[in-house]
C-alpha positions in Angstrom: 3.0 19.5 -3.5 3.4 16.6 -5.9 0.2 15.4 -7.6 1.1 11.8 -6.8 1.2 12.7 -3.1 -2.2 14.4 -3.2 -3.6 11.3 -4.8 -2.0 9.1 -2.1 -3.7 11.3 0.5 -7.0 10.7 -1.2 -6.4 7.0 -1.4 -5.6 6.9 2.4 -8.8 8.8 3.1 -10.7 6.1 1.1 -8.9 3.4 3.1 -10.1 5.1 6.3 -13.7 5.0 5.0 -13.4 1.4 4.1 -12.1 0.6 7.6 -15.3 2.0 8.9 -17.2 -0.4 6.7 -15.2 -3.3 8.0 -15.7 -2.3 11.6 -19.4 -1.4 11.3 -20.6 -3.8 8.5 -23.8 -5.4 9.6 -23.0 -8.7 7.8 -19.9 -10.7 7.2 -20.1 -10.2 3.4 -20.1 -6.5 3.9 -16.9 -6.8 6.0 -15.3 -9.0 3.3 -16.1 -6.4 0.6 -14.7 -3.7 2.8 -11.5 -5.7 3.3 -11.2 -6.4 -0.4 -11.6 -2.7 -1.0 -8.8 -1.9 1.4 -6.6 -4.4 -0.3 -7.3 -2.9 -3.7 -6.6 0.6 -2.4 -3.3 -0.5 -0.8 -2.3 -2.0 -4.1 -3.1 1.3 -5.9 -1.2 3.3 -3.3 1.9 1.1 -3.7 1.8 1.7 -7.4 1.3 5.4 -7.0 4.2 5.6 -4.5 6.4 3.6 -6.8 5.7 6.0 -9.7 6.2 9.0 -7.4 9.5 7.8 -6.2 10.5 6.2 -9.5 11.2 2.9 -7.8 10.1 -0.3 -9.6 10.3 -2.5 -6.5 7.0 -1.0 -5.1 5.2 -2.0 -8.3 6.6 -5.5 -8.1 5.5 -5.8 -4.5 2.1 -4.5 -5.5 1.7 -7.3 -8.1 2.6 -10.0 -5.5 0.2 -8.4 -3.0 -2.6 -8.3 -5.6 -2.1 -12.0 -6.3 -2.2 -12.9 -2.5 -5.2 -10.6 -2.0 -7.1 -12.4 -4.8 -6.3 -15.8 -3.4 -7.4 -14.8 0.0 -10.7 -13.4 -1.3 -11.3 -16.7 -3.1 -10.7 -18.6 0.2 -13.0 -16.4 2.2 -15.8 -16.6 -0.5 -15.5 -20.4 -0.5 -15.6 -20.5 3.3 -18.7 -18.2 3.4 -20.4 -20.4 0.8 -20.1 -23.3 3.2 -17.6 -25.3 1.3 -14.5 -27.0 2.6 -11.1 -25.3 2.1 
């Protein structure tokens, strides 16, 4: 089995653990951190998949997804702080 695929399986396992944190998080900030962790792991898995398949498009999509994830995290943090969007 390809080492990249083994790493992808481990990343998917980490995503499953983060989903549990999102579902069971006792507070809203815990859930936001879990969601941000999932976004980061999805970005890492897209990059790993792109390297494994030798396709640059997955890395380009991961860069765009990372930017959107960052902006979304900023909006959520601003909302939780009590400020207007």
